[in-house]
C-alpha positions in Angstrom: 0.0 0.0 0.0 1.2 3.5 -0.8 1.7 5.9 2.1 0.9 8.9 -0.1 -1.9 11.1 1.2 -4.7 12.4 -1.0 -6.2 15.8 -0.3 -9.6 16.3 -1.8 -10.5 19.3 0.4 -10.3 21.7 -2.6 -12.3 19.4 -4.9 -15.9 20.1 -5.9 -18.0 17.0 -6.6 -21.4 16.8 -8.1 -23.6 13.9 -6.9 -26.6 12.9 -9.0 -29.1 10.4 -7.7 -32.9 10.4 -7.5 -32.9 8.2 -4.4 -32.4 10.5 -1.3 -30.8 7.7 0.8 -28.3 6.8 -2.0 -27.6 10.5 -2.5 -26.8 11.0 1.2 -24.7 7.8 1.3 -22.6 9.2 -1.6 -22.4 12.5 0.1 -21.1 10.8 3.3 -18.5 8.8 1.4 -17.0 11.8 -0.4 -17.1 13.9 2.7 -15.1 11.1 4.3 -12.5 11.7 1.5 -12.2 15.4 2.7 -14.5 16.9 0.0 -16.0 20.0 1.4 -17.9 21.3 -1.7 -20.7 19.0 -2.8 -23.4 19.8 -5.4 -26.3 17.4 -4.8 -28.8 16.9 -7.5 -31.9 14.7 -7.2 -32.3 14.4 -11.0 -30.1 14.5 -14.1 -32.2 17.5 -15.3 -31.2 19.4 -12.1 -27.6 18.5 -12.7 -27.9 19.9 -16.3 -29.2 23.2 -14.9 -26.5 23.4 -12.3 -23.7 22.7 -14.8 -25.1 25.5 -17.0 -24.1 27.9 -14.2 -21.0 26.4 -12.6 -18.1 24.0 -12.9 -17.2 21.0 -10.8 -14.1 18.8 -10.6 -15.9 15.4 -10.6 -19.4 14.0 -11.3 -20.8 10.8 -9.7 -24.1 9.9 -11.4 -26.5 7.0 -10.9 -27.4 5.1 -14.0 -31.2 4.6 -13.5 -33.3 7.7 -13.0 -36.7 8.8 -14.4 -36.9 11.3 -17.3 -33.2 11.5 -18.0 -31.0 8.6 -16.9 -27.3 8.5 -16.2 -26.4 7.4 -19.8 -28.4 10.4 -21.3 -26.8 12.7 -18.8 -23.2 11.6 -19.7 -24.1 11.9 -23.4 -25.4 15.5 -22.8 -22.3 16.3 -20.8 -19.9 15.2 -23.6 -21.9 16.6 -26.5 -24.0 19.6 -25.3 -22.6 20.9 -22.1 -20.8 24.2 -22.0 -17.1 23.8 -23.1 -15.9 24.5 -19.5 -17.6 21.3 -18.2 -17.6 18.9 -21.2 -14.4 17.1 -20.1 -15.2 16.8 -16.4 -14.6 13.3 -15.2 -17.9 11.4 -14.8 -18.2 8.2 -12.9 -21.4 6.3 -13.8 -22.8 4.1 -11.0 -24.7 0.9 -12.0 -27.0 -1.3 -10.0 -26.7 -4.1 -12.6 -23.3 -4.6 -14.2 -24.4 -6.5 -17.2 -22.0 -6.2 -20.1 -24.5 -4.3 -22.2 -25.0 -1.7 -19.5 -21.2 -1.3 -19.0 -20.7 -0.9 -22.7 -23.6 1.6 -22.9 -21.9 3.7 -20.2 -18.5 3.4 -21.8 -19.9 4.4 -25.2 -21.8 7.3 -23.7 -18.4 8.8 -22.6 -18.2 7.9 -18.9 -14.7 8.2 -17.4 -15.3 5.1 -15.2 -18.1 2.8 -14.3 -18.7 1.4 -10.8 -21.0 -1.4 -9.8 -23.2 -1.3 -6.7 -22.8 -2.0 -3.9 -20.3 0.8 -4.0 -17.5 0.7 -1.5 -15.5 3.8 -0.4 -12.2 2.0 -1.1 -13.1 1.2 -4.7 -14.5 4.7 -5.3 -11.4 6.3 -3.9 -9.1 4.2 -6.1 -11.1 5.3 -9.2 -10.8 8.9 -8.2 -7.0 8.3 -7.8 -6.8 6.8 -11.2 -8.7 9.8 -12.7 -6.2 12.1 -11.0 -3.2 10.3 -12.5 -4.3 9.2 -15.9 -3.3 10.9 -19.0 -6.0 9.7 -21.4 -6.8 12.1 -24.2 -10.4 12.8 -25.2 -11.8 11.8 -28.5 -14.2 14.2 -30.2 -15.8 12.6 -33.3 -19.2 12.3 -34.9 -19.9 9.0 -33.2 -18.1 9.2 -29.9 -17.0 11.9 -27.4 -15.2 10.9 -24.3 -12.0 9.3 -22.9 -9.9 7.6 -25.6 -11.0 3.9 -26.0 -8.4 2.9 -28.6 -6.2 1.5 -25.8 -6.9 -1.2 -23.2 -5.7 -2.2 -19.8 -5.4 -5.7 -18.5 -6.6 -4.9 -15.0 -6.0 -2.2 -12.4 -2.7 -0.3 -12.1 0.2 -2.2 -10.5 -0.3 -2.7 -6.8 -4.1 -2.2 -6.9 -6.4 -5.1 -6.2 -9.5 -5.9 -8.3 -13.0 -6.3 -6.9 -15.2 -9.1 -5.8 -16.7 -11.7 -8.2 -20.3 -10.8 -7.8 -22.3 -8.1 -6.1 -25.8 -8.3 -7.4 -28.5 -8.9 -4.8 -32.0 -10.2 -5.6 -33.9 -7.1 -4.6 -32.5 -5.0 -7.5 -34.6 -6.8 -10.1 -33.5 -9.0 -13.0 -30.3 -8.1 -14.8 -30.1 -8.1 -18.6 -27.3 -10.6 -19.3 -24.7 -11.8 -16.8 -23.3 -9.5 -14.2 -19.7 -8.4 -14.7 -17.4 -8.0 -11.7 -15.5 -4.8 -11.1 -12.2 -6.1 -12.5 -13.9 -6.9 -15.8 -15.5 -3.5 -15.9 -12.1 -1.9 -15.3 -10.6 -3.9 -18.1 -13.1 -2.3 -20.5 -12.5 1.2 -19.1 -8.8 1.6 -18.3 -6.4 2.1 -21.2 -3.2 0.4 -22.0 -1.0 0.4 -25.2 -2.1 -1.4 -28.4 -0.5 -1.5 -31.8 -2.2 0.8 -34.4 
Protein backbone atom coordinates (compact mmCIF):
# COMPACT_ATOMS: atom_id res chain seq x y z
CA UNK A 1 0.00 0.00 0.00
CA UNK A 2 1.18 3.48 -0.81
CA UNK A 3 1.70 5.88 2.06
CA UNK A 4 0.85 8.88 -0.15
CA UNK A 5 -1.93 11.08 1.18
CA UNK A 6 -4.71 12.39 -1.02
CA UNK A 7 -6.17 15.80 -0.28
CA UNK A 8 -9.60 16.35 -1.82
CA UNK A 9 -10.48 19.34 0.37
CA UNK A 10 -10.35 21.73 -2.61
CA UNK A 11 -12.30 19.41 -4.91
CA UNK A 12 -15.90 20.12 -5.89
CA UNK A 13 -18.00 17.02 -6.56
CA UNK A 14 -21.45 16.81 -8.13
CA UNK A 15 -23.59 13.92 -6.88
CA UNK A 16 -26.60 12.91 -8.99
CA UNK A 17 -29.11 10.36 -7.71
CA UNK A 18 -32.91 10.41 -7.53
CA UNK A 19 -32.94 8.24 -4.38
CA UNK A 20 -32.44 10.46 -1.27
CA UNK A 21 -30.84 7.66 0.78
CA UNK A 22 -28.34 6.84 -1.97
CA UNK A 23 -27.56 10.53 -2.48
CA UNK A 24 -26.84 11.00 1.22
CA UNK A 25 -24.72 7.85 1.29
CA UNK A 26 -22.61 9.16 -1.61
CA UNK A 27 -22.36 12.53 0.15
CA UNK A 28 -21.09 10.85 3.32
CA UNK A 29 -18.52 8.84 1.38
CA UNK A 30 -17.04 11.83 -0.45
CA UNK A 31 -17.14 13.91 2.72
CA UNK A 32 -15.07 11.14 4.31
CA UNK A 33 -12.51 11.72 1.52
CA UNK A 34 -12.24 15.36 2.65
CA UNK A 35 -14.47 16.87 -0.05
CA UNK A 36 -16.03 20.03 1.36
CA UNK A 37 -17.91 21.31 -1.68
CA UNK A 38 -20.71 19.03 -2.85
CA UNK A 39 -23.39 19.83 -5.39
CA UNK A 40 -26.28 17.43 -4.76
CA UNK A 41 -28.84 16.91 -7.52
CA UNK A 42 -31.92 14.71 -7.22
CA UNK A 43 -32.28 14.40 -10.99
CA UNK A 44 -30.15 14.53 -14.10
CA UNK A 45 -32.20 17.54 -15.26
CA UNK A 46 -31.25 19.41 -12.07
CA UNK A 47 -27.60 18.50 -12.72
CA UNK A 48 -27.85 19.87 -16.28
CA UNK A 49 -29.23 23.16 -14.92
CA UNK A 50 -26.49 23.38 -12.29
CA UNK A 51 -23.73 22.73 -14.85
CA UNK A 52 -25.07 25.54 -17.03
CA UNK A 53 -24.10 27.92 -14.19
CA UNK A 54 -21.00 26.40 -12.60
CA UNK A 55 -18.09 24.00 -12.92
CA UNK A 56 -17.22 20.99 -10.78
CA UNK A 57 -14.13 18.77 -10.64
CA UNK A 58 -15.89 15.38 -10.61
CA UNK A 59 -19.37 14.02 -11.27
CA UNK A 60 -20.80 10.83 -9.71
CA UNK A 61 -24.08 9.91 -11.40
CA UNK A 62 -26.49 7.03 -10.87
CA UNK A 63 -27.44 5.12 -13.98
CA UNK A 64 -31.18 4.61 -13.50
CA UNK A 65 -33.31 7.71 -12.99
CA UNK A 66 -36.67 8.84 -14.40
CA UNK A 67 -36.91 11.31 -17.31
CA UNK A 68 -33.15 11.53 -18.01
CA UNK A 69 -31.02 8.58 -16.94
CA UNK A 70 -27.28 8.52 -16.24
CA UNK A 71 -26.44 7.41 -19.79
CA UNK A 72 -28.35 10.36 -21.31
CA UNK A 73 -26.78 12.71 -18.79
CA UNK A 74 -23.24 11.62 -19.71
CA UNK A 75 -24.09 11.91 -23.43
CA UNK A 76 -25.40 15.45 -22.77
CA UNK A 77 -22.26 16.27 -20.75
CA UNK A 78 -19.95 15.18 -23.57
CA UNK A 79 -21.92 16.64 -26.49
CA UNK A 80 -24.00 19.61 -25.34
CA UNK A 81 -22.63 20.92 -22.06
CA UNK A 82 -20.75 24.22 -21.98
CA UNK A 83 -17.13 23.78 -23.05
CA UNK A 84 -15.92 24.51 -19.52
CA UNK A 85 -17.56 21.31 -18.20
CA UNK A 86 -17.59 18.92 -21.20
CA UNK A 87 -14.41 17.14 -20.13
CA UNK A 88 -15.25 16.84 -16.44
CA UNK A 89 -14.56 13.29 -15.24
CA UNK A 90 -17.86 11.44 -14.82
CA UNK A 91 -18.22 8.17 -12.94
CA UNK A 92 -21.39 6.25 -13.78
CA UNK A 93 -22.78 4.06 -10.99
CA UNK A 94 -24.66 0.91 -12.05
CA UNK A 95 -26.98 -1.30 -10.01
CA UNK A 96 -26.66 -4.10 -12.58
CA UNK A 97 -23.29 -4.57 -14.20
CA UNK A 98 -24.43 -6.53 -17.23
CA UNK A 99 -21.96 -6.21 -20.10
CA UNK A 100 -24.51 -4.35 -22.24
CA UNK A 101 -24.95 -1.72 -19.52
CA UNK A 102 -21.22 -1.32 -18.98
CA UNK A 103 -20.72 -0.94 -22.74
CA UNK A 104 -23.56 1.58 -22.85
CA UNK A 105 -21.90 3.70 -20.16
CA UNK A 106 -18.50 3.41 -21.79
CA UNK A 107 -19.91 4.37 -25.18
CA UNK A 108 -21.81 7.33 -23.69
CA UNK A 109 -18.44 8.76 -22.60
CA UNK A 110 -18.21 7.88 -18.90
CA UNK A 111 -14.73 8.15 -17.42
CA UNK A 112 -15.29 5.12 -15.20
CA UNK A 113 -18.14 2.81 -14.30
CA UNK A 114 -18.66 1.40 -10.82
CA UNK A 115 -20.99 -1.41 -9.81
CA UNK A 116 -23.17 -1.30 -6.70
CA UNK A 117 -22.84 -1.96 -3.88
CA UNK A 118 -20.34 0.85 -3.97
CA UNK A 119 -17.51 0.72 -1.46
CA UNK A 120 -15.51 3.79 -0.40
CA UNK A 121 -12.21 2.04 -1.13
CA UNK A 122 -13.12 1.22 -4.73
CA UNK A 123 -14.49 4.73 -5.33
CA UNK A 124 -11.36 6.33 -3.91
CA UNK A 125 -9.12 4.16 -6.13
CA UNK A 126 -11.07 5.26 -9.23
CA UNK A 127 -10.76 8.90 -8.19
CA UNK A 128 -7.01 8.33 -7.78
CA UNK A 129 -6.84 6.77 -11.25
CA UNK A 130 -8.67 9.78 -12.71
CA UNK A 131 -6.21 12.09 -10.99
CA UNK A 132 -3.19 10.33 -12.45
CA UNK A 133 -4.34 9.18 -15.89
CA UNK A 134 -3.28 10.93 -19.04
CA UNK A 135 -6.02 9.70 -21.35
CA UNK A 136 -6.83 12.06 -24.21
CA UNK A 137 -10.41 12.84 -25.17
CA UNK A 138 -11.80 11.78 -28.52
CA UNK A 139 -14.25 14.17 -30.15
CA UNK A 140 -15.79 12.59 -33.26
CA UNK A 141 -19.21 12.31 -34.88
CA UNK A 142 -19.93 8.99 -33.20
CA UNK A 143 -18.11 9.25 -29.86
CA UNK A 144 -17.01 11.94 -27.42
CA UNK A 145 -15.20 10.85 -24.29
CA UNK A 146 -12.02 9.31 -22.93
CA UNK A 147 -9.89 7.61 -25.59
CA UNK A 148 -10.96 3.95 -25.97
CA UNK A 149 -8.37 2.92 -28.56
CA UNK A 150 -6.18 1.47 -25.83
CA UNK A 151 -6.91 -1.18 -23.25
CA UNK A 152 -5.65 -2.18 -19.83
CA UNK A 153 -5.40 -5.68 -18.50
CA UNK A 154 -6.60 -4.91 -15.01
CA UNK A 155 -6.03 -2.20 -12.44
CA UNK A 156 -2.73 -0.33 -12.10
CA UNK A 157 0.18 -2.23 -10.51
CA UNK A 158 -0.29 -2.66 -6.77
CA UNK A 159 -4.08 -2.22 -6.93
CA UNK A 160 -6.44 -5.07 -6.16
CA UNK A 161 -9.48 -5.86 -8.30
CA UNK A 162 -12.97 -6.28 -6.88
CA UNK A 163 -15.23 -9.14 -5.82
CA UNK A 164 -16.66 -11.72 -8.25
CA UNK A 165 -20.32 -10.81 -7.84
CA UNK A 166 -22.26 -8.08 -6.12
CA UNK A 167 -25.81 -8.34 -7.40
CA UNK A 168 -28.54 -8.87 -4.82
CA UNK A 169 -31.98 -10.22 -5.64
CA UNK A 170 -33.87 -7.09 -4.60
CA UNK A 171 -32.46 -5.04 -7.51
CA UNK A 172 -34.56 -6.80 -10.13
CA UNK A 173 -33.47 -9.01 -12.97
CA UNK A 174 -30.30 -8.06 -14.85
CA UNK A 175 -30.09 -8.12 -18.61
CA UNK A 176 -27.25 -10.58 -19.29
CA UNK A 177 -24.68 -11.78 -16.81
CA UNK A 178 -23.29 -9.47 -14.16
CA UNK A 179 -19.68 -8.36 -14.72
CA UNK A 180 -17.38 -8.03 -11.73
CA UNK A 181 -15.52 -4.76 -11.13
CA UNK A 182 -12.21 -6.05 -12.50
CA UNK A 183 -13.91 -6.95 -15.82
CA UNK A 184 -15.48 -3.48 -15.94
CA UNK A 185 -12.08 -1.93 -15.26
CA UNK A 186 -10.55 -3.88 -18.14
CA UNK A 187 -13.09 -2.31 -20.49
CA UNK A 188 -12.53 1.20 -19.13
CA UNK A 189 -8.84 1.56 -18.28
CA UNK A 190 -6.43 2.10 -21.17
CA UNK A 191 -3.15 0.38 -22.03
CA UNK A 192 -1.05 0.36 -25.19
CA UNK A 193 -2.09 -1.40 -28.37
CA UNK A 194 -0.47 -1.46 -31.83
CA UNK A 195 -2.16 0.79 -34.36
